[in-house]
N, C-alpha and C positions, 0 to 999 in steps of 0.2 A: 503494499499500499503506500503511495506516495506520502512525503513528509508532510505535505498540507491535509490531508486526508486524516479521519480518524473514525473510528464505530463506536456508537453507544449502544449496545444490545444490537438490535437489527435496524437501527438508523444511522446513515452514514453524512456525514459532515464535510463539507469542502472548504477550506478557506482560501479566499480570494483577494489579493493586494490592489485594490484601484489604487491608491495612490501613498504616498508617505511625505511626512513633512518633519522638519528639526527644529523647531518653536525654543524661543528662550522660555526657559522654565517659568520665568515670572510673566509671561503672557498667558498662562494656564494656570498657576498657583500664585497670583500675587500676595496672599497674607502669609506666604512662607518666608522664613527668613535662611539664612546660608546655615546656621545651626541646624534648623528643621531638615535641611536637606543633607547633613553630614551621615546619617545612618542610610542613605541612599544612594552616597556619591556615586557609586557603580554604574548607576543610570546616567550620569551626566557626561554632555560630552566633552571632547578634549578642549574647548575653547571656554570650557568652567561655566558655561550658560546653558546652552542648549539640552533639549531633551529628545528623544524619539519619539514620534506619533506615526503609527501606522492607520491607516484607513481601510479596513477590510469589511469584505462582505462572507456570508456564508450560504453556500449551497446545500439544503439538506433533503435527503431523500428518506421519504417516509412513507409507510402506507400507499405504495405506489404513486405518492404526489411529489414533485419536485419542486421545493420551498427555496426562494432566496431572502434572505434576511437581510435589510438593508441593502442601500445601493451607491452608497460611497458618496464621493464629492461630484461626480459628475464631469462635463467638460464644458464648463459655463463661465471660464476665465474668473473664479471668485477670487477676490482680494486676500493674498496670503498663503493660498492653497496651489498648489500644481493641478492642472489637471489630471483627470483619472484614466483608467485603461480599463474598467470590468467589463465592457462587452466582449473585449478581447481575450481578456483573461477566462471569461466563459467558453469561449470557443476554442482556446489553446488547451482547456481542459476536454475538449471532445463533446461538449454541451451546444444543443443549437439555441439560440434565443428563443424560439418558438416551443421550446421543450418546457420552460418554464411553467407551472400551473399557477402558482400562488408567487405574489410579489408583497412581504410584510414589512413595513417600518417600525423599529422599534421605539421611534419617536420622529416629529418632523423638523429635526435640526437639519442644515444645508448640507452636512457630509454624512447624511443618513438617506435623503431621498433625490441626491444629484443625479443618478442614472433612472431613475422613474422616468424622465422623459429626455428626448433628445431632440437638439436643434434641427428643425428642416424649414426652410425659406425664412420668413419672417415671424415664425412660430414654434411649436413645439410638440411633437406628439410621443405617445409611449413608447418606450424601447421595448416593452417586453408586450406587445398587441394581444397575445392569447393568455395572459393571465389575471386572475384576481386579484386587484391590488387590496390590500387588507391593512386597516388602519385602527386604532383603537378610537371609538366614537367620539369622546370627550376631547383629546387629542386632535381628531381631525377638525371638529367643531371650534375649537378655540383657535387653531392656526387658518381657518377659511373664513373666519369671521371678518367682515369688510374692514374694518379699522386696520387688523392687524396684517392683513393679507395685503392692503396698500402698503403697507412699510417693509415687508419682507419679500425680496427679491427671489427668493429660493422657493418661496410660494406659489409666487407668481408666474414662476417657469417651470416648477418639478411638481406641484400638485393641483393648483387650478386649471392647467391644461388636459389633465385625467377626467374631469368632471364630464359627463355627458358623451365620451367618447370611450373611455376603459371601464371595465367591470370593476365597481368598488364595492367592498364590503366593510360595512362598520361595525366593530363588535366591542362587546364589554367584558370587562371584568376577566377570568380565569376563562378564557376562549379556548377550546380545543381545535387546532387546525388540523391534526389527526389524532388518532388513539395516544399516539407517542408524544407527539409536540403540543405544548400548551403555553398561552401567554400567560404572564405573569406579573400584576401589575406591581411598579417599583417608582413611583412616580415623585417628583422633586426636581431631578435634572430638567424636566420638561412637565407642563402640567399632569399629563397621563402617560408619563415614560412606561413602557413594558420590558421585561425581559423574555426570555424564551426558554422554558423548561423542556428536557428531554430525558423521559423517563420510559426506558426499555428493556425489557427480557432481565431484569433486575439490576439494570445500570442507570446512571443516571448522569445527567450535564445541564448544564445552562448557559445561554448566549446572554453576555451581562449587558449588551450595548453601553451604554454611558453610566450606568452605576458606577465602574470606575473607567478612568482615562489612562491611569497610570498605575504599575506595581506598588508605587509608595501609599497608595490608597487603600490597599490591602491592609497594610499595617496601622497607618495613622488617620484614616479616614479623612483627609482634606477634602474640602470643597473645592469645586473651580470656579474660575469667572463666568462659566457658562450654565453654574445651576443656578436655574430661575427661582427656586426656594431652597436655598442652603441648607436650612434645618432639616425640612423632610427629604431632603436627599441624603444627607448625612444618616438620618433614620431608616430609609430603605436600603443604604449601602450597608448599615449595620445587621439588618434582618437577613438581608439576603447573603452576605458573608456566613451570619451563623448558620442558617441553612444550608450553605455550602458544606459546610465542616459537618453538621450534622447527618447529613446524607450523604460525604463524601462524594460530592457531585464533581466532575470534570469542569473546568472553569473553562470558556470559549470567550476571549476577550479581544472585541475588534480592533482597539487602540494600542494593546500592547503590541510587542514585538512579532511580526508576522510569523509563524501562523498565528500564534495567540492561543495555543492550548496548554495548560497547565492544570495545576492542584495549588491549593492553600495547603501551607503545613504551618505545624506551631513550634516556635523555638522559644524555650524560655518565657513562655506564657503568652507569648505575642505570634500575631499571625504574620506570614511570607509567603509571598508569590515564589513560585517554582515552577519555571517555564518547563514545559513537556510533559510526558505521561510514563 
């Protein structure tokens, strides 16, 4: 099996890198001091300032369905982000775009819905025209409300063009995409952020979305500048990390170093990220 692919029970998960960035650490964690970073210095780049940030999506095969979780940054010339290559990565993996049955977003931030659409002429069309596009209902309603949508370029070019063109499914709570794949509410980073729990044949894993952007958050629960409700985001982070420990879940993290597969371990009473399985 390829290094970017794992199995959890009968479910196959393939990690696909859309893009990568090396932002200054303070851009993501403005409240953290150099002393805070000292226990995590192995993650700091040679310049003493930057950290690595992957933008990965996940192709999940379960119950006869091919599900794409998050679609990266896209190719829309966003400030501070390189354009992504997710469609090429999917094809390189031997999967046709038309094979994807479900496209679901953990939340509607620009680096998670970027390839929901592709530019065509003066407008945008669905990148995955045969897929059902799944969103948490409250998340979708928040971002597509007129006052919000007008102010957010990624909503105008990644989400609104789907309406009346693509099949959209708005779901609530712990919605099952298949018998083995369930959406798990983890709000705070965005109004109704969800993670994706995978429970199959006695094994368990979870695609964490933006519950954590960086391995340091596994240990110290730091909030990021992008957490819309920092207190709730921290609460969701703690709850999910505790569940991961209790159920010995494989962690699938889209912003950790690609492919983002790993586990949580306890050392001297503290949680740490351990890449690999």
